[in-house]
mmCIF file of the N, C-alpha and C atoms, coordinates in Angstrom:
data_MODEL
# 
_entry.id   MODEL 
# 
loop_
_atom_site.group_PDB 
_atom_site.id 
_atom_site.type_symbol 
_atom_site.label_atom_id 
_atom_site.label_alt_id 
_atom_site.label_comp_id 
_atom_site.label_asym_id 
_atom_site.label_entity_id 
_atom_site.label_seq_id 
_atom_site.pdbx_PDB_ins_code 
_atom_site.Cartn_x 
_atom_site.Cartn_y 
_atom_site.Cartn_z 
_atom_site.occupancy 
_atom_site.B_iso_or_equiv 
_atom_site.pdbx_formal_charge 
_atom_site.auth_seq_id 
_atom_site.auth_comp_id 
_atom_site.auth_asym_id 
_atom_site.auth_atom_id 
_atom_site.pdbx_PDB_model_num 
ATOM 1   N N  . MET A 1 1  ? 159.949 88.840  102.290 1.00 0.00 ? 1  MET A N  1 
ATOM 2   C CA . MET A 1 1  ? 158.620 88.249  102.243 1.00 0.00 ? 1  MET A CA 1 
ATOM 3   C C  . MET A 1 1  ? 158.104 88.077  103.673 1.00 0.00 ? 1  MET A C  1 
ATOM 4   N N  . PRO A 1 2  ? 156.878 88.528  103.943 1.00 0.00 ? 2  PRO A N  1 
ATOM 5   C CA . PRO A 1 2  ? 156.335 88.425  105.303 1.00 0.00 ? 2  PRO A CA 1 
ATOM 6   C C  . PRO A 1 2  ? 156.170 86.958  105.730 1.00 0.00 ? 2  PRO A C  1 
ATOM 7   N N  . THR A 1 3  ? 156.331 86.740  107.000 1.00 0.00 ? 3  THR A N  1 
ATOM 8   C CA . THR A 1 3  ? 156.154 85.389  107.520 1.00 0.00 ? 3  THR A CA 1 
ATOM 9   C C  . THR A 1 3  ? 154.670 85.085  107.679 1.00 0.00 ? 3  THR A C  1 
ATOM 10  N N  . THR A 1 4  ? 154.355 83.820  107.781 1.00 0.00 ? 4  THR A N  1 
ATOM 11  C CA . THR A 1 4  ? 152.948 83.424  107.938 1.00 0.00 ? 4  THR A CA 1 
ATOM 12  C C  . THR A 1 4  ? 152.388 83.889  109.276 1.00 0.00 ? 4  THR A C  1 
ATOM 13  N N  . LYS A 1 5  ? 153.251 83.977  110.289 1.00 0.00 ? 5  LYS A N  1 
ATOM 14  C CA . LYS A 1 5  ? 152.799 84.432  111.603 1.00 0.00 ? 5  LYS A CA 1 
ATOM 15  C C  . LYS A 1 5  ? 152.333 85.896  111.522 1.00 0.00 ? 5  LYS A C  1 
ATOM 16  N N  . ALA A 1 6  ? 153.119 86.713  110.826 1.00 0.00 ? 6  ALA A N  1 
ATOM 17  C CA . ALA A 1 6  ? 152.754 88.126  110.679 1.00 0.00 ? 6  ALA A CA 1 
ATOM 18  C C  . ALA A 1 6  ? 151.492 88.277  109.842 1.00 0.00 ? 6  ALA A C  1 
ATOM 19  N N  . LEU A 1 7  ? 151.366 87.478  108.809 1.00 0.00 ? 7  LEU A N  1 
ATOM 20  C CA . LEU A 1 7  ? 150.163 87.532  107.975 1.00 0.00 ? 7  LEU A CA 1 
ATOM 21  C C  . LEU A 1 7  ? 148.926 87.126  108.761 1.00 0.00 ? 7  LEU A C  1 
ATOM 22  N N  . ALA A 1 8  ? 149.052 86.100  109.578 1.00 0.00 ? 8  ALA A N  1 
ATOM 23  C CA . ALA A 1 8  ? 147.919 85.658  110.392 1.00 0.00 ? 8  ALA A CA 1 
ATOM 24  C C  . ALA A 1 8  ? 147.532 86.730  111.412 1.00 0.00 ? 8  ALA A C  1 
ATOM 25  N N  . ALA A 1 9  ? 148.521 87.373  112.023 1.00 0.00 ? 9  ALA A N  1 
ATOM 26  C CA . ALA A 1 9  ? 148.239 88.423  113.007 1.00 0.00 ? 9  ALA A CA 1 
ATOM 27  C C  . ALA A 1 9  ? 147.541 89.608  112.341 1.00 0.00 ? 9  ALA A C  1 
ATOM 28  N N  . THR A 1 10 ? 148.006 89.992  111.160 1.00 0.00 ? 10 THR A N  1 
ATOM 29  C CA . THR A 1 10 ? 147.382 91.097  110.437 1.00 0.00 ? 10 THR A CA 1 
ATOM 30  C C  . THR A 1 10 ? 145.956 90.742  110.041 1.00 0.00 ? 10 THR A C  1 
ATOM 31  N N  . GLY A 1 11 ? 145.761 89.521  109.561 1.00 0.00 ? 11 GLY A N  1 
ATOM 32  C CA . GLY A 1 11 ? 144.419 89.074  109.196 1.00 0.00 ? 11 GLY A CA 1 
ATOM 33  C C  . GLY A 1 11 ? 143.477 89.070  110.381 1.00 0.00 ? 11 GLY A C  1 
ATOM 34  N N  . ASN A 1 12 ? 143.965 88.608  111.533 1.00 0.00 ? 12 ASN A N  1 
ATOM 35  C CA . ASN A 1 12 ? 143.128 88.600  112.740 1.00 0.00 ? 12 ASN A CA 1 
ATOM 36  C C  . ASN A 1 12 ? 142.764 90.021  113.160 1.00 0.00 ? 12 ASN A C  1 
ATOM 37  N N  . SER A 1 13 ? 143.706 90.943  113.055 1.00 0.00 ? 13 SER A N  1 
ATOM 38  C CA . SER A 1 13 ? 143.415 92.337  113.403 1.00 0.00 ? 13 SER A CA 1 
ATOM 39  C C  . SER A 1 13 ? 142.348 92.919  112.487 1.00 0.00 ? 13 SER A C  1 
ATOM 40  N N  . LEU A 1 14 ? 142.481 92.647  111.202 1.00 0.00 ? 14 LEU A N  1 
ATOM 41  C CA . LEU A 1 14 ? 141.488 93.149  110.251 1.00 0.00 ? 14 LEU A CA 1 
ATOM 42  C C  . LEU A 1 14 ? 140.111 92.549  110.512 1.00 0.00 ? 14 LEU A C  1 
ATOM 43  N N  . LEU A 1 15 ? 140.059 91.261  110.791 1.00 0.00 ? 15 LEU A N  1 
ATOM 44  C CA . LEU A 1 15 ? 138.767 90.628  111.085 1.00 0.00 ? 15 LEU A CA 1 
ATOM 45  C C  . LEU A 1 15 ? 138.133 91.216  112.331 1.00 0.00 ? 15 LEU A C  1 
ATOM 46  N N  . THR A 1 16 ? 138.936 91.509  113.345 1.00 0.00 ? 16 THR A N  1 
ATOM 47  C CA . THR A 1 16 ? 138.419 92.115  114.568 1.00 0.00 ? 16 THR A CA 1 
ATOM 48  C C  . THR A 1 16 ? 137.830 93.492  114.269 1.00 0.00 ? 16 THR A C  1 
ATOM 49  N N  . ILE A 1 17 ? 138.525 94.266  113.464 1.00 0.00 ? 17 ILE A N  1 
ATOM 50  C CA . ILE A 1 17 ? 138.030 95.599  113.104 1.00 0.00 ? 17 ILE A CA 1 
ATOM 51  C C  . ILE A 1 17 ? 136.748 95.491  112.287 1.00 0.00 ? 17 ILE A C  1 
ATOM 52  N N  . TYR A 1 18 ? 136.738 94.624  111.296 1.00 0.00 ? 18 TYR A N  1 
ATOM 53  C CA . TYR A 1 18 ? 135.537 94.440  110.466 1.00 0.00 ? 18 TYR A CA 1 
ATOM 54  C C  . TYR A 1 18 ? 134.349 94.020  111.322 1.00 0.00 ? 18 TYR A C  1 
ATOM 55  N N  . HIS A 1 19 ? 134.570 93.089  112.231 1.00 0.00 ? 19 HIS A N  1 
ATOM 56  C CA . HIS A 1 19 ? 133.480 92.618  113.087 1.00 0.00 ? 19 HIS A CA 1 
ATOM 57  C C  . HIS A 1 19 ? 132.936 93.760  113.935 1.00 0.00 ? 19 HIS A C  1 
ATOM 58  N N  . ALA A 1 20 ? 133.828 94.540  114.524 1.00 0.00 ? 20 ALA A N  1 
ATOM 59  C CA . ALA A 1 20 ? 133.390 95.645  115.376 1.00 0.00 ? 20 ALA A CA 1 
ATOM 60  C C  . ALA A 1 20 ? 132.590 96.668  114.575 1.00 0.00 ? 20 ALA A C  1 
ATOM 61  N N  . LEU A 1 21 ? 133.046 96.970  113.362 1.00 0.00 ? 21 LEU A N  1 
ATOM 62  C CA . LEU A 1 21 ? 132.347 97.968  112.554 1.00 0.00 ? 21 LEU A CA 1 
ATOM 63  C C  . LEU A 1 21 ? 131.008 97.457  112.016 1.00 0.00 ? 21 LEU A C  1 
ATOM 64  N N  . LEU A 1 22 ? 130.956 96.182  111.649 1.00 0.00 ? 22 LEU A N  1 
ATOM 65  C CA . LEU A 1 22 ? 129.723 95.643  111.073 1.00 0.00 ? 22 LEU A CA 1 
ATOM 66  C C  . LEU A 1 22 ? 128.685 95.267  112.124 1.00 0.00 ? 22 LEU A C  1 
ATOM 67  N N  . SER A 1 23 ? 129.112 94.924  113.340 1.00 0.00 ? 23 SER A N  1 
ATOM 68  C CA . SER A 1 23 ? 128.160 94.506  114.356 1.00 0.00 ? 23 SER A CA 1 
ATOM 69  C C  . SER A 1 23 ? 127.495 95.689  115.059 1.00 0.00 ? 23 SER A C  1 
ATOM 70  N N  . ASP A 1 24 ? 128.075 96.878  114.953 1.00 0.00 ? 24 ASP A N  1 
ATOM 71  C CA . ASP A 1 24 ? 127.495 98.062  115.589 1.00 0.00 ? 24 ASP A CA 1 
ATOM 72  C C  . ASP A 1 24 ? 127.175 99.084  114.500 1.00 0.00 ? 24 ASP A C  1 
ATOM 73  N N  . PRO A 1 25 ? 125.889 99.276  114.185 1.00 0.00 ? 25 PRO A N  1 
ATOM 74  C CA . PRO A 1 25 ? 125.529 100.204 113.103 1.00 0.00 ? 25 PRO A CA 1 
ATOM 75  C C  . PRO A 1 25 ? 125.968 101.642 113.370 1.00 0.00 ? 25 PRO A C  1 
ATOM 76  N N  . ALA A 1 26 ? 126.113 102.009 114.639 1.00 0.00 ? 26 ALA A N  1 
ATOM 77  C CA . ALA A 1 26 ? 126.491 103.385 114.963 1.00 0.00 ? 26 ALA A CA 1 
ATOM 78  C C  . ALA A 1 26 ? 128.005 103.587 114.949 1.00 0.00 ? 26 ALA A C  1 
ATOM 79  N N  . ALA A 1 27 ? 128.763 102.505 114.810 1.00 0.00 ? 27 ALA A N  1 
ATOM 80  C CA . ALA A 1 27 ? 130.224 102.608 114.832 1.00 0.00 ? 27 ALA A CA 1 
ATOM 81  C C  . ALA A 1 27 ? 130.727 103.312 113.575 1.00 0.00 ? 27 ALA A C  1 
ATOM 82  N N  . ALA A 1 28 ? 131.749 104.092 113.756 1.00 0.00 ? 28 ALA A N  1 
ATOM 83  C CA . ALA A 1 28 ? 132.357 104.798 112.629 1.00 0.00 ? 28 ALA A CA 1 
ATOM 84  C C  . ALA A 1 28 ? 133.874 104.719 112.769 1.00 0.00 ? 28 ALA A C  1 
ATOM 85  N N  . CYS A 1 29 ? 134.540 104.708 111.664 1.00 0.00 ? 29 CYS A N  1 
ATOM 86  C CA . CYS A 1 29 ? 135.994 104.672 111.660 1.00 0.00 ? 29 CYS A CA 1 
ATOM 87  C C  . CYS A 1 29 ? 136.493 106.103 111.492 1.00 0.00 ? 29 CYS A C  1 
ATOM 88  N N  . THR A 1 30 ? 137.256 106.580 112.454 1.00 0.00 ? 30 THR A N  1 
ATOM 89  C CA . THR A 1 30 ? 137.770 107.943 112.383 1.00 0.00 ? 30 THR A CA 1 
ATOM 90  C C  . THR A 1 30 ? 139.289 107.931 112.313 1.00 0.00 ? 30 THR A C  1 
ATOM 91  N N  . ASP A 1 31 ? 139.833 108.800 111.497 1.00 0.00 ? 31 ASP A N  1 
ATOM 92  C CA . ASP A 1 31 ? 141.281 108.923 111.385 1.00 0.00 ? 31 ASP A CA 1 
ATOM 93  C C  . ASP A 1 31 ? 141.770 109.775 112.550 1.00 0.00 ? 31 ASP A C  1 
ATOM 94  N N  . LEU A 1 32 ? 142.626 109.209 113.371 1.00 0.00 ? 32 LEU A N  1 
ATOM 95  C CA . LEU A 1 32 ? 143.106 109.902 114.562 1.00 0.00 ? 32 LEU A CA 1 
ATOM 96  C C  . LEU A 1 32 ? 144.298 110.802 114.272 1.00 0.00 ? 32 LEU A C  1 
ATOM 97  N N  . GLY A 1 33 ? 144.819 110.737 113.074 1.00 0.00 ? 33 GLY A N  1 
ATOM 98  C CA . GLY A 1 33 ? 145.945 111.590 112.706 1.00 0.00 ? 33 GLY A CA 1 
ATOM 99  C C  . GLY A 1 33 ? 147.254 110.831 112.779 1.00 0.00 ? 33 GLY A C  1 
ATOM 100 N N  . THR A 1 34 ? 148.252 111.413 112.159 1.00 0.00 ? 34 THR A N  1 
ATOM 101 C CA . THR A 1 34 ? 149.529 110.710 112.036 1.00 0.00 ? 34 THR A CA 1 
ATOM 102 C C  . THR A 1 34 ? 150.290 110.625 113.352 1.00 0.00 ? 34 THR A C  1 
ATOM 103 N N  . GLY A 1 35 ? 150.157 111.592 114.229 1.00 0.00 ? 35 GLY A N  1 
ATOM 104 C CA . GLY A 1 35 ? 150.940 111.585 115.453 1.00 0.00 ? 35 GLY A CA 1 
ATOM 105 C C  . GLY A 1 35 ? 150.195 111.102 116.684 1.00 0.00 ? 35 GLY A C  1 
ATOM 106 N N  . HIS A 1 36 ? 149.002 110.546 116.510 1.00 0.00 ? 36 HIS A N  1 
ATOM 107 C CA . HIS A 1 36 ? 148.163 110.181 117.657 1.00 0.00 ? 36 HIS A CA 1 
ATOM 108 C C  . HIS A 1 36 ? 148.854 109.176 118.579 1.00 0.00 ? 36 HIS A C  1 
ATOM 109 N N  . TYR A 1 37 ? 149.332 108.081 118.031 1.00 0.00 ? 37 TYR A N  1 
ATOM 110 C CA . TYR A 1 37 ? 149.910 107.041 118.872 1.00 0.00 ? 37 TYR A CA 1 
ATOM 111 C C  . TYR A 1 37 ? 151.257 107.466 119.449 1.00 0.00 ? 37 TYR A C  1 
ATOM 112 N N  . ASP A 1 38 ? 152.037 108.227 118.696 1.00 0.00 ? 38 ASP A N  1 
ATOM 113 C CA . ASP A 1 38 ? 153.302 108.737 119.225 1.00 0.00 ? 38 ASP A CA 1 
ATOM 114 C C  . ASP A 1 38 ? 153.060 109.681 120.394 1.00 0.00 ? 38 ASP A C  1 
ATOM 115 N N  . GLN A 1 39 ? 152.050 110.539 120.258 1.00 0.00 ? 39 GLN A N  1 
ATOM 116 C CA . GLN A 1 39 ? 151.725 111.481 121.325 1.00 0.00 ? 39 GLN A CA 1 
ATOM 117 C C  . GLN A 1 39 ? 151.291 110.745 122.590 1.00 0.00 ? 39 GLN A C  1 
ATOM 118 N N  . ARG A 1 40 ? 150.439 109.710 122.425 1.00 0.00 ? 40 ARG A N  1 
ATOM 119 C CA . ARG A 1 40 ? 149.987 108.943 123.582 1.00 0.00 ? 40 ARG A CA 1 
ATOM 120 C C  . ARG A 1 40 ? 151.145 108.226 124.244 1.00 0.00 ? 40 ARG A C  1 
ATOM 121 N N  . ALA A 1 41 ? 152.040 107.657 123.446 1.00 0.00 ? 41 ALA A N  1 
ATOM 122 C CA . ALA A 1 41 ? 153.192 106.948 123.997 1.00 0.00 ? 41 ALA A CA 1 
ATOM 123 C C  . ALA A 1 41 ? 154.091 107.919 124.751 1.00 0.00 ? 41 ALA A C  1 
ATOM 124 N N  . ASN A 1 42 ? 154.296 109.120 124.202 1.00 0.00 ? 42 ASN A N  1 
ATOM 125 C CA . ASN A 1 42 ? 155.139 110.111 124.872 1.00 0.00 ? 42 ASN A CA 1 
ATOM 126 C C  . ASN A 1 42 ? 154.523 110.557 126.185 1.00 0.00 ? 42 ASN A C  1 
ATOM 127 N N  . THR A 1 43 ? 153.202 110.740 126.216 1.00 0.00 ? 43 THR A N  1 
ATOM 128 C CA . THR A 1 43 ? 152.524 111.147 127.447 1.00 0.00 ? 43 THR A CA 1 
ATOM 129 C C  . THR A 1 43 ? 152.681 110.076 128.516 1.00 0.00 ? 43 THR A C  1 
ATOM 130 N N  . ARG A 1 44 ? 152.480 108.818 128.141 1.00 0.00 ? 44 ARG A N  1 
ATOM 131 C CA . ARG A 1 44 ? 152.636 107.722 129.103 1.00 0.00 ? 44 ARG A CA 1 
ATOM 132 C C  . ARG A 1 44 ? 154.081 107.623 129.591 1.00 0.00 ? 44 ARG A C  1 
ATOM 133 N N  . ARG A 1 45 ? 155.030 107.790 128.687 1.00 0.00 ? 45 ARG A N  1 
ATOM 134 C CA . ARG A 1 45 ? 156.445 107.701 129.060 1.00 0.00 ? 45 ARG A CA 1 
ATOM 135 C C  . ARG A 1 45 ? 156.800 108.811 130.041 1.00 0.00 ? 45 ARG A C  1 
ATOM 136 N N  . GLN A 1 46 ? 156.314 110.027 129.793 1.00 0.00 ? 46 GLN A N  1 
ATOM 137 C CA . GLN A 1 46 ? 156.599 111.132 130.698 1.00 0.00 ? 46 GLN A CA 1 
ATOM 138 C C  . GLN A 1 46 ? 155.993 110.873 132.073 1.00 0.00 ? 46 GLN A C  1 
ATOM 139 N N  . ALA A 1 47 ? 154.754 110.388 132.107 1.00 0.00 ? 47 ALA A N  1 
ATOM 140 C CA . ALA A 1 47 ? 154.106 110.098 133.387 1.00 0.00 ? 47 ALA A CA 1 
ATOM 141 C C  . ALA A 1 47 ? 154.876 109.022 134.140 1.00 0.00 ? 47 ALA A C  1 
ATOM 142 N N  . ARG A 1 48 ? 155.300 107.978 133.434 1.00 0.00 ? 48 ARG A N  1 
ATOM 143 C CA . ARG A 1 48 ? 156.054 106.907 134.075 1.00 0.00 ? 48 ARG A CA 1 
ATOM 144 C C  . ARG A 1 48 ? 157.385 107.440 134.622 1.00 0.00 ? 48 ARG A C  1 
ATOM 145 N N  . ASN A 1 49 ? 158.070 108.274 133.864 1.00 0.00 ? 49 ASN A N  1 
ATOM 146 C CA . ASN A 1 49 ? 159.354 108.813 134.315 1.00 0.00 ? 49 ASN A CA 1 
ATOM 147 C C  . ASN A 1 49 ? 159.188 109.733 135.517 1.00 0.00 ? 49 ASN A C  1 
ATOM 148 N N  . HIS A 1 50 ? 158.147 110.566 135.508 1.00 0.00 ? 50 HIS A N  1 
ATOM 149 C CA . HIS A 1 50 ? 157.894 111.436 136.662 1.00 0.00 ? 50 HIS A CA 1 
ATOM 150 C C  . HIS A 1 50 ? 157.540 110.600 137.897 1.00 0.00 ? 50 HIS A C  1 
ATOM 151 N N  . ASN A 1 51 ? 156.743 109.563 137.677 1.00 0.00 ? 51 ASN A N  1 
ATOM 152 C CA . ASN A 1 51 ? 156.368 108.671 138.771 1.00 0.00 ? 51 ASN A CA 1 
ATOM 153 C C  . ASN A 1 51 ? 157.608 108.046 139.399 1.00 0.00 ? 51 ASN A C  1 
ATOM 154 N N  . ARG A 1 52 ? 158.512 107.551 138.590 1.00 0.00 ? 52 ARG A N  1 
ATOM 155 C CA . ARG A 1 52 ? 159.745 106.941 139.106 1.00 0.00 ? 52 ARG A CA 1 
ATOM 156 C C  . ARG A 1 52 ? 160.602 107.951 139.853 1.00 0.00 ? 52 ARG A C  1 
ATOM 157 N N  . ALA A 1 53 ? 160.660 109.175 139.330 1.00 0.00 ? 53 ALA A N  1 
ATOM 158 C CA . ALA A 1 53 ? 161.454 110.205 139.999 1.00 0.00 ? 53 ALA A CA 1 
ATOM 159 C C  . ALA A 1 53 ? 160.885 110.512 141.385 1.00 0.00 ? 53 ALA A C  1 
ATOM 160 N N  . ILE A 1 54 ? 159.564 110.582 141.483 1.00 0.00 ? 54 ILE A N  1 
ATOM 161 C CA . ILE A 1 54 ? 158.927 110.851 142.783 1.00 0.00 ? 54 ILE A CA 1 
ATOM 162 C C  . ILE A 1 54 ? 159.144 109.678 143.732 1.00 0.00 ? 54 ILE A C  1 
ATOM 163 N N  . GLN A 1 55 ? 159.069 108.446 143.205 1.00 0.00 ? 55 GLN A N  1 
ATOM 164 C CA . GLN A 1 55 ? 159.290 107.278 144.047 1.00 0.00 ? 55 GLN A CA 1 
ATOM 165 C C  . GLN A 1 55 ? 160.714 107.235 144.586 1.00 0.00 ? 55 GLN A C  1 
ATOM 166 N N  . ARG A 1 56 ? 161.668 107.736 143.819 1.00 0.00 ? 56 ARG A N  1 
ATOM 167 C CA . ARG A 1 56 ? 163.055 107.776 144.301 1.00 0.00 ? 56 ARG A CA 1 
ATOM 168 C C  . ARG A 1 56 ? 163.192 108.685 145.515 1.00 0.00 ? 56 ARG A C  1 
ATOM 169 N N  . HIS A 1 57 ? 162.257 109.622 145.675 1.00 0.00 ? 57 HIS A N  1 
ATOM 170 C CA . HIS A 1 57 ? 162.269 110.522 146.834 1.00 0.00 ? 57 HIS A CA 1 
ATOM 171 C C  . HIS A 1 57 ? 161.465 109.960 148.003 1.00 0.00 ? 57 HIS A C  1 
ATOM 172 N N  . GLY A 1 58 ? 160.999 108.717 147.866 1.00 0.00 ? 58 GLY A N  1 
ATOM 173 C CA . GLY A 1 58 ? 160.331 108.069 148.984 1.00 0.00 ? 58 GLY A CA 1 
ATOM 174 C C  . GLY A 1 58 ? 158.823 108.192 149.014 1.00 0.00 ? 58 GLY A C  1 
ATOM 175 N N  . TYR A 1 59 ? 158.206 108.554 147.929 1.00 0.00 ? 59 TYR A N  1 
ATOM 176 C CA . TYR A 1 59 ? 156.760 108.689 147.883 1.00 0.00 ? 59 TYR A CA 1 
ATOM 177 C C  . TYR A 1 59 ? 156.155 107.611 146.991 1.00 0.00 ? 59 TYR A C  1 
ATOM 178 N N  . LYS A 1 60 ? 154.903 107.250 147.286 1.00 0.00 ? 60 LYS A N  1 
ATOM 179 C CA . LYS A 1 60 ? 154.154 106.338 146.431 1.00 0.00 ? 60 LYS A CA 1 
ATOM 180 C C  . LYS A 1 60 ? 153.125 107.167 145.675 1.00 0.00 ? 60 LYS A C  1 
ATOM 181 N N  . VAL A 1 61 ? 153.031 106.930 144.368 1.00 0.00 ? 61 VAL A N  1 
ATOM 182 C CA . VAL A 1 61 ? 152.170 107.738 143.515 1.00 0.00 ? 61 VAL A CA 1 
ATOM 183 C C  . VAL A 1 61 ? 151.126 106.861 142.850 1.00 0.00 ? 61 VAL A C  1 
ATOM 184 N N  . THR A 1 62 ? 149.895 107.350 142.817 1.00 0.00 ? 62 THR A N  1 
ATOM 185 C CA . THR A 1 62 ? 148.840 106.713 142.044 1.00 0.00 ? 62 THR A CA 1 
ATOM 186 C C  . THR A 1 62 ? 148.411 107.700 140.973 1.00 0.00 ? 62 THR A C  1 
ATOM 187 N N  . ILE A 1 63 ? 148.443 107.255 139.719 1.00 0.00 ? 63 ILE A N  1 
ATOM 188 C CA . ILE A 1 63 ? 148.102 108.133 138.607 1.00 0.00 ? 63 ILE A CA 1 
ATOM 189 C C  . ILE A 1 63 ? 146.694 107.802 138.136 1.00 0.00 ? 63 ILE A C  1 
ATOM 190 N N  . GLN A 1 64 ? 145.866 108.849 138.009 1.00 0.00 ? 64 GLN A N  1 
ATOM 191 C CA . GLN A 1 64 ? 144.519 108.680 137.488 1.00 0.00 ? 64 GLN A CA 1 
ATOM 192 C C  . GLN A 1 64 ? 144.262 109.801 136.488 1.00 0.00 ? 64 GLN A C  1 
ATOM 193 N N  . ALA A 1 65 ? 143.761 109.448 135.320 1.00 0.00 ? 65 ALA A N  1 
ATOM 194 C CA . ALA A 1 65 ? 143.538 110.418 134.250 1.00 0.00 ? 65 ALA A CA 1 
ATOM 195 C C  . ALA A 1 65 ? 142.368 111.335 134.583 1.00 0.00 ? 65 ALA A C  1 
ATOM 196 N N  . ILE A 1 66 ? 142.420 112.547 134.012 1.00 0.00 ? 66 ILE A N  1 
ATOM 197 C CA . ILE A 1 66 ? 141.303 113.488 134.137 1.00 0.00 ? 66 ILE A CA 1 
ATOM 198 C C  . ILE A 1 66 ? 140.739 113.754 132.752 1.00 0.00 ? 66 ILE A C  1 
ATOM 199 N N  . ASP A 1 67 ? 139.481 114.136 132.713 1.00 0.00 ? 67 ASP A N  1 
ATOM 200 C CA . ASP A 1 67 ? 138.825 114.494 131.463 1.00 0.00 ? 67 ASP A CA 1 
ATOM 201 C C  . ASP A 1 67 ? 139.292 115.894 131.076 1.00 0.00 ? 67 ASP A C  1 
ATOM 202 N N  . PRO A 1 68 ? 139.899 116.074 129.908 1.00 0.00 ? 68 PRO A N  1 
ATOM 203 C CA . PRO A 1 68 ? 140.428 117.379 129.535 1.00 0.00 ? 68 PRO A CA 1 
ATOM 204 C C  . PRO A 1 68 ? 139.374 118.481 129.453 1.00 0.00 ? 68 PRO A C  1 
ATOM 205 N N  . GLN A 1 69 ? 138.135 118.121 129.077 1.00 0.00 ? 69 GLN A N  1 
ATOM 206 C CA . GLN A 1 69 ? 137.097 119.152 128.952 1.00 0.00 ? 69 GLN A CA 1 
ATOM 207 C C  . GLN A 1 69 ? 136.574 119.616 130.304 1.00 0.00 ? 69 GLN A C  1 
ATOM 208 N N  . THR A 1 70 ? 136.340 118.660 131.219 1.00 0.00 ? 70 THR A N  1 
ATOM 209 C CA . THR A 1 70 ? 135.697 119.009 132.482 1.00 0.00 ? 70 THR A CA 1 
ATOM 210 C C  . THR A 1 70 ? 136.660 119.105 133.653 1.00 0.00 ? 70 THR A C  1 
ATOM 211 N N  . GLY A 1 71 ? 137.810 118.455 133.553 1.00 0.00 ? 71 GLY A N  1 
ATOM 212 C CA . GLY A 1 71 ? 138.748 118.433 134.677 1.00 0.00 ? 71 GLY A CA 1 
ATOM 213 C C  . GLY A 1 71 ? 138.382 117.389 135.723 1.00 0.00 ? 71 GLY A C  1 
ATOM 214 N N  . GLU A 1 72 ? 137.305 116.626 135.482 1.00 0.00 ? 72 GLU A N  1 
ATOM 215 C CA . GLU A 1 72 ? 136.874 115.602 136.421 1.00 0.00 ? 72 GLU A CA 1 
ATOM 216 C C  . GLU A 1 72 ? 137.742 114.352 136.281 1.00 0.00 ? 72 GLU A C  1 
ATOM 217 N N  . LEU A 1 73 ? 137.882 113.616 137.372 1.00 0.00 ? 73 LEU A N  1 
ATOM 218 C CA . LEU A 1 73 ? 138.623 112.360 137.324 1.00 0.00 ? 73 LEU A CA 1 
ATOM 219 C C  . LEU A 1 73 ? 137.873 111.343 136.485 1.00 0.00 ? 73 LEU A C  1 
ATOM 220 N N  . GLN A 1 74 ? 138.593 110.629 135.638 1.00 0.00 ? 74 GLN A N  1 
ATOM 221 C CA . GLN A 1 74 ? 137.989 109.571 134.856 1.00 0.00 ? 74 GLN A CA 1 
ATOM 222 C C  . GLN A 1 74 ? 138.035 108.288 135.660 1.00 0.00 ? 74 GLN A C  1 
ATOM 223 N N  . PRO A 1 75 ? 137.097 107.370 135.417 1.00 0.00 ? 75 PRO A N  1 
ATOM 224 C CA . PRO A 1 75 ? 137.106 106.103 136.150 1.00 0.00 ? 75 PRO A CA 1 
ATOM 225 C C  . PRO A 1 75 ? 138.412 105.351 135.907 1.00 0.00 ? 75 PRO A C  1 
ATOM 226 N N  . ALA A 1 76 ? 138.880 104.682 136.941 1.00 0.00 ? 76 ALA A N  1 
ATOM 227 C CA . ALA A 1 76 ? 140.117 103.911 136.828 1.00 0.00 ? 76 ALA A CA 1 
ATOM 228 C C  . ALA A 1 76 ? 139.886 102.729 135.910 1.00 0.00 ? 76 ALA A C  1 
ATOM 229 N N  . THR A 1 77 ? 140.887 102.417 135.092 1.00 0.00 ? 77 THR A N  1 
ATOM 230 C CA . THR A 1 77 ? 140.797 101.269 134.191 1.00 0.00 ? 77 THR A CA 1 
ATOM 231 C C  . THR A 1 77 ? 141.808 100.234 134.609 1.00 0.00 ? 77 THR A C  1 
ATOM 232 N N  . GLY A 1 78 ? 141.403 98.946  134.458 1.00 0.00 ? 78 GLY A N  1 
ATOM 233 C CA . GLY A 1 78 ? 142.152 97.753  134.748 1.00 0.00 ? 78 GLY A CA 1 
ATOM 234 C C  . GLY A 1 78 ? 143.533 97.940  135.055 1.00 0.00 ? 78 GLY A C  1 
# 
């Protein structure tokens, strides 16, 4: 049986999603596919591992994403 903490967290997540979808008429819910989050996690893990390997050789690395369509640097996020 789920705990009340898990139920409250799930309810809060659903309310956040409902609010976002209802407050913006142009918002749409899109299915990202079954492997979307696994793929993103694997990409981040690979980047982190490569970064650590380069740092072991005495270099400092700054990672910034690029736009796949244009190849331009994307703005840095928090």
